[in-house]
C-alpha positions as CSV (number, residue, x, y, z in Angstrom):
1,M,0.0,0.1,-0.1
2,Q,1.2,3.5,-1.0
3,S,2.1,5.7,2.4
4,V,0.0,9.2,2.5
5,S,2.1,11.7,3.2
6,F,0.1,14.1,5.8
7,W,0.2,18.0,6.1
8,T,2.7,18.6,9.2
9,P,3.4,22.7,10.1
10,P,6.1,24.0,8.4
11,G,7.3,26.0,11.8
12,P,6.1,26.4,15.7
13,A,4.4,29.7,15.6
14,L,0.8,29.1,14.4
15,L,-1.4,32.9,14.4
16,F,-4.8,32.9,14.3
17,C,-7.0,35.5,12.1
18,P,-10.5,36.3,11.5
19,A,-11.5,35.4,8.3
20,D,-13.4,38.5,8.0
21,R,-10.6,40.9,8.0
22,P,-8.8,39.8,4.3
23,E,-6.7,42.8,4.6
24,R,-4.9,41.1,7.8
25,Y,-4.1,37.7,5.6
26,Q,-0.9,38.3,4.1
27,K,0.4,40.4,7.4
28,A,-0.1,37.4,9.4
29,L,1.3,34.7,7.0
30,D,4.4,37.5,6.3
31,R,5.1,37.0,10.4
32,A,4.0,33.9,11.3
33,D,5.0,30.1,10.2
34,V,1.3,29.2,9.4
35,V,-1.9,31.4,9.4
36,I,-5.2,30.1,10.8
37,L,-8.1,31.7,9.0
38,D,-10.9,31.8,11.9
39,L,-14.2,31.3,10.3
40,E,-15.9,30.3,14.1
41,D,-14.9,32.3,17.3
42,A,-13.2,35.2,15.9
43,V,-15.8,36.2,13.3
44,A,-19.6,37.2,14.4
45,P,-22.5,35.1,13.1
46,E,-23.8,38.1,11.1
47,N,-20.2,38.1,9.0
48,R,-19.8,34.6,8.2
49,A,-21.0,34.8,5.2
50,A,-18.6,37.7,4.2
51,A,-15.7,35.6,5.8
52,R,-16.3,33.0,3.5
53,E,-16.0,35.5,0.5
54,A,-13.2,36.7,2.0
55,M,-11.6,33.6,2.1
56,I,-12.2,32.6,-1.2
57,A,-11.4,35.9,-3.1
58,H,-8.0,36.0,-1.1
59,P,-5.9,33.0,-1.3
60,L,-3.2,32.3,0.7
61,D,-0.2,29.5,0.4
62,P,-2.0,26.1,1.1
63,D,0.7,24.7,2.7
64,R,1.1,27.6,5.4
65,T,-2.5,28.0,5.5
66,I,-5.3,26.3,7.9
67,V,-8.8,27.3,8.1
68,R,-10.6,27.0,11.2
69,I,-14.7,25.6,10.4
70,N,-17.3,25.6,13.1
71,P,-18.5,22.8,15.1
72,A,-20.3,19.9,13.2
73,G,-23.8,19.9,13.1
74,T,-24.3,23.6,12.8
75,G,-25.4,25.3,9.0
76,D,-22.3,27.3,9.4
77,Y,-19.9,24.3,9.6
78,R,-21.8,22.7,6.1
79,R,-21.4,26.0,4.7
80,D,-17.7,26.5,5.6
81,L,-17.2,23.0,3.8
82,T,-19.0,24.0,1.0
83,A,-16.4,27.4,0.5
84,I,-13.6,25.7,1.3
85,A,-14.3,23.5,-1.7
86,D,-13.8,26.5,-3.8
87,T,-10.1,27.1,-2.4
88,N,-7.1,25.3,-2.8
89,Y,-6.8,24.8,1.0
90,R,-6.4,21.3,2.1
91,V,-6.2,21.3,6.0
92,V,-8.8,22.4,8.5
93,M,-9.2,23.0,12.2
94,Q,-12.4,21.3,13.5
95,A,-13.4,23.6,16.1
96,K,-15.0,21.7,19.2
97,A,-14.3,18.5,18.3
98,E,-16.2,15.7,19.8
99,D,-16.3,12.5,18.2
100,A,-14.7,10.6,15.4
101,D,-17.2,11.0,12.7
102,S,-17.2,14.4,12.8
103,I,-13.6,14.6,11.7
104,I,-14.0,11.7,8.9
105,D,-16.8,13.8,7.5
106,T,-14.5,17.1,6.8
107,A,-13.2,14.8,4.0
108,L,-10.1,17.1,4.5
109,Q,-6.8,16.8,6.8
110,T,-8.1,17.8,9.8
111,V,-6.5,19.3,12.8
112,A,-9.1,18.3,16.0
113,L,-9.3,21.2,18.2
114,I,-10.0,19.6,22.2
115,E,-12.1,22.0,23.9
116,T,-15.1,20.9,25.4
117,P,-15.7,18.4,28.0
118,L,-17.1,15.3,25.7
119,G,-14.2,16.1,23.4
120,A,-12.0,15.7,26.4
121,T,-13.1,12.2,27.1
122,R,-13.1,11.3,23.5
123,A,-9.9,12.6,22.7
124,H,-7.9,9.1,22.0
125,E,-11.1,8.3,20.0
126,I,-10.9,11.4,18.0
127,A,-6.8,11.1,17.2
128,E,-7.8,8.0,15.9
129,A,-9.6,9.2,12.9
130,V,-8.0,8.5,9.6
131,N,-7.7,12.0,8.5
132,C,-7.1,13.7,12.2
133,I,-3.7,15.0,11.0
134,G,-3.2,16.5,14.7
135,L,-4.9,18.0,18.1
136,M,-5.1,20.9,19.7
137,W,-6.6,21.9,22.8
138,G,-9.0,25.2,24.3
139,A,-9.1,26.3,27.8
140,E,-11.8,28.9,27.3
141,D,-14.5,26.9,25.9
142,L,-13.6,23.8,28.4
143,V,-14.3,25.8,31.2
144,A,-17.5,27.5,29.8
145,G,-18.6,24.2,29.1
146,L,-18.0,23.2,32.9
147,G,-19.9,26.3,34.2
148,G,-16.6,27.7,35.3
149,K,-15.5,31.1,34.9
150,S,-11.5,31.1,34.6
151,S,-9.3,28.7,33.0
152,R,-6.2,30.4,35.2
153,F,-5.5,31.5,38.6
154,G,-6.1,34.8,39.4
155,P,-3.6,37.3,41.0
156,D,-5.0,36.8,44.6
157,E,-4.7,32.9,43.8
158,D,-1.7,30.6,44.9
159,R,-0.5,30.4,41.1
160,P,-1.1,33.8,39.4
161,G,-1.5,33.4,35.8
162,Q,-1.0,29.5,35.7
163,Y,-3.6,27.1,34.1
164,R,-6.1,25.4,36.7
165,D,-5.4,22.0,37.5
166,V,-8.6,20.8,34.9
167,A,-7.4,22.9,32.0
168,R,-3.9,21.6,32.8
169,W,-5.0,17.7,32.7
170,V,-6.8,18.2,29.1
171,R,-3.3,19.8,27.9
172,S,-1.8,16.4,29.3
173,L,-4.3,14.5,27.7
174,T,-4.5,16.2,24.4
175,R,-0.5,15.2,24.3
176,I,-0.8,12.0,24.9
177,A,-3.4,11.0,22.8
178,A,-2.1,12.8,19.6
179,A,1.3,10.9,20.7
180,A,0.0,7.4,21.1
181,H,-1.5,8.1,17.9
182,G,1.5,9.7,16.0
183,K,-0.5,13.1,15.2
184,F,1.2,16.2,16.4
185,A,0.0,18.6,18.7
186,V,-0.9,22.3,19.2
187,D,-0.4,23.8,22.5
188,S,-3.1,26.8,23.5
189,V,-2.9,30.2,23.1
190,H,-1.7,32.6,25.7
191,L,-4.4,35.1,25.9
192,D,-2.6,38.0,27.8
193,F,-0.3,38.9,24.8
194,R,1.5,41.3,27.1
195,D,2.2,38.3,29.8
196,V,5.6,37.7,27.8
197,D,7.1,35.7,30.9
198,G,3.9,33.7,31.5
199,L,4.1,33.0,27.6
200,V,7.9,31.9,27.5
201,A,7.3,29.8,30.5
202,E,4.7,27.3,28.6
203,V,6.4,27.6,25.3
204,R,9.2,26.1,27.3
205,D,7.0,23.3,28.9
206,A,5.4,22.7,25.3
207,V,8.5,22.0,24.3
208,A,9.9,20.2,27.0
209,L,6.9,17.7,26.4
210,G,7.0,17.2,22.8
211,Y,4.4,20.0,21.6
212,T,5.0,20.3,17.7
213,A,3.6,24.1,17.6
214,T,1.7,27.1,19.8
215,A,-0.9,28.6,18.6
216,C,-1.3,32.3,18.9
217,I,-3.4,35.4,18.6
218,H,-0.9,38.1,18.1
219,P,1.7,38.8,15.8
220,S,4.4,40.4,19.2
221,Q,3.9,36.6,20.2
222,V,5.4,35.0,17.2
223,D,9.3,35.5,17.8
224,Y,8.7,34.1,21.5
225,I,7.6,31.1,20.3
226,R,9.8,30.5,17.4
227,D,12.7,31.4,20.0
228,G,11.4,28.8,22.3
229,Y,11.1,26.1,20.2
230,R,14.9,26.8,18.4
231,P,17.1,24.4,20.5
232,S,20.0,26.4,22.0
233,E,23.7,25.7,21.0
234,D,24.4,23.9,23.7
235,E,21.5,21.7,23.2
236,V,22.3,21.0,19.8
237,A,26.1,20.3,20.7
238,W,24.6,17.7,23.6
239,A,22.3,16.3,20.8
240,R,25.3,16.0,18.3
241,R,27.4,14.2,21.2
242,V,24.7,11.9,22.0
243,V,24.4,10.6,18.4
244,D,27.5,10.6,17.3
245,G,28.3,8.6,20.3
246,N,25.8,6.2,19.8
247,A,27.7,5.4,16.3
248,E,30.6,4.9,17.6
249,H,29.5,2.8,20.7
250,Q,27.0,0.9,18.0
251,G,24.2,1.1,19.9
252,S,25.3,0.0,23.3
253,V,24.8,2.2,26.5
254,F,27.5,4.6,27.1
255,S,28.1,7.8,29.0
256,I,28.7,11.4,28.5
257,D,29.7,13.8,31.1
258,G,28.2,11.4,33.8
259,Q,25.0,10.6,31.8
260,M,24.1,7.1,31.1
261,I,22.6,7.5,27.3
262,D,20.3,4.9,26.2
263,G,17.8,4.4,23.6
264,P,15.1,6.9,25.1
265,V,17.8,9.6,25.8
266,L,19.4,9.0,22.7
267,R,15.6,9.8,20.9
268,Q,15.5,12.9,23.0
269,A,18.9,14.1,21.0
270,E,17.4,13.3,17.6
271,V,14.2,15.3,18.4
272,V,16.6,18.1,19.4
273,L,18.9,18.1,16.1
274,S,15.4,17.5,14.1
275,R,13.9,20.7,15.8
276,A,17.3,22.8,15.3
277,V,17.0,21.6,11.6
278,A,13.1,22.7,11.3
279,A,14.0,25.9,12.9
280,Q,16.4,26.5,9.9
281,E,14.0,25.5,7.5
282,A,11.1,27.4,9.0
283,P,9.6,30.4,6.7
284,V,11.4,34.1,7.5
285,A,9.3,36.1,9.2
286,E,8.8,40.1,8.1
287,Q,9.8,41.4,11.6
288,N,8.3,44.9,11.2
289,S,4.5,43.5,10.3
290,S,1.3,43.5,12.1
291,T,-1.7,42.2,11.7
292,E,-3.3,45.1,13.5
């Protein structure tokens, strides 16, 4: 059987752009690695028809574009798919994904957005869908679905700015489900774009957990995401020593600076080198562009 080559993000910074703002399309793509044209939450219901028309009339590079479509079972969902059929886009993001059938129904390569209680309980089932190429998770719709009011601790609480435990659980679950089924994973947006320290910490943690990319809502966040996913010179040097040492020792366990190197550590080193190569090959951003 011939293998199928699925799309993967060409870089780690995925920038949302309202689909009813076509004047922002190219600016967003120039700045980020991938633009997510949003037909769902970023567009008022009365503007969605115009947003679909704009998406058709202002094409972008399909290799660097995802279209976020509305939840399955809605009229907007069907209208979104009909509009996409008139474009060259082949990758969509299914908002509020809750079952594998809704992913298969798109008939497109689909990133499933895990952001509802039901979707969270079915993350593994959703990741198994044949055309599910990746998973992303979202905190705000999740908490709304729980009847809650905040996904993060407030300034007067023990861990200000950090995710509450239920959000952290879904973040972990999404990452595990993606890895279990060989799909890439996208970390959620950091809504407070002025909170650079919080964004940097979350990106660092996402990289440590093997996320492929992080979504964002403001172009100022792109460089911080790219920097976080780019391995340092020391990390690359360590990874090369591990890979070279493995070749020298013909796969046997060996040590570097007192650290025992075995199969799992070798795989971690290989991931570091892969991220270094990906950082070199990622699209070059226009440093002064903005979607504002």
